[in-house]
N, C-alpha and C positions, 0 to 999 in steps of 0.2 A: 916577736917584739918583747922586749924586757920590761915588765912591771915591778916596781918595789912592792913588797908586801906590807902595807902599814894598816894595822887594825884600828878601825873605829867601831867600837862597839863589838858586835859579833860579826860584821860583815867585812869581808876582805875587799881592797879597792877594786880589784878585776871584777868581782862580783857586782858592785856598786855601778861599775861602768857599764856593764852588760845589762843589768837592769835599766838604767837610764836609756840605753840604746833600744832595747825592746819597749821601753814606754812610749819612746818617740815614734817607733814605727807603728805602734797600735794606734796612737792618737792620729798620725797622718793618714792611715787607712780608714779609720772611723770618720775623720774629717772629710776625707774625699768622697766616701759614701754619703755622708750627711750633706755635702754641698750637691751632690748628684740628684739626690732625692728632693731637696728643698728646690732646687732649680726646676725640676719636673712637677713639683707641687704648684709652686709659683705660675708656671707656665699654663697648667690645666686650670688655674683659677683667673687667667688673662692679666697677670701683673707682670708686667715687662722688666723685671729685674733678675739679672744673672749675675753669678759670680762664676768665673772661668775656672777651669781646672787645669793650673799649670804649676811649675816648680814653685812659685812664690806662694800661692795660696796652701799648697800642701805643706810647704815649709812653716807658714804660719799656723796651720791647724796641727803640725805635728809639735811646735813649740807651746802653743798657747791652748791647744785642745779645742774643746766646744765653745769657750768663750771667743776663742779666735775666729771660728766659723761666724759666730753671731756678730763680731766686730767688722769682719768682711761685708757681711749683709747690711750693716748699719752703714758702712760707708758706701755701698753701692745705692740703698735708699737716700741717703743724703745727696748723692751725685745726681739723682733725678729731680730733686725738688727745685 
């Protein structure tokens, strides 16, 4: 694939894209792990709120990071009220 080399500061655009993609993957993996462990913790405390691990929740955590996971749990808590 052809990418134009446009300099923005010291970073070449290809490098910026790869950093954004790697950042997204890291946030998605950390978000999925966080969802898993928070689901387990809430289950052990007897709280019946769960966020499913599916492509939409992983996409949300990949784009928004930890605040996105908090948003998912906020929506779930609001749904049971």
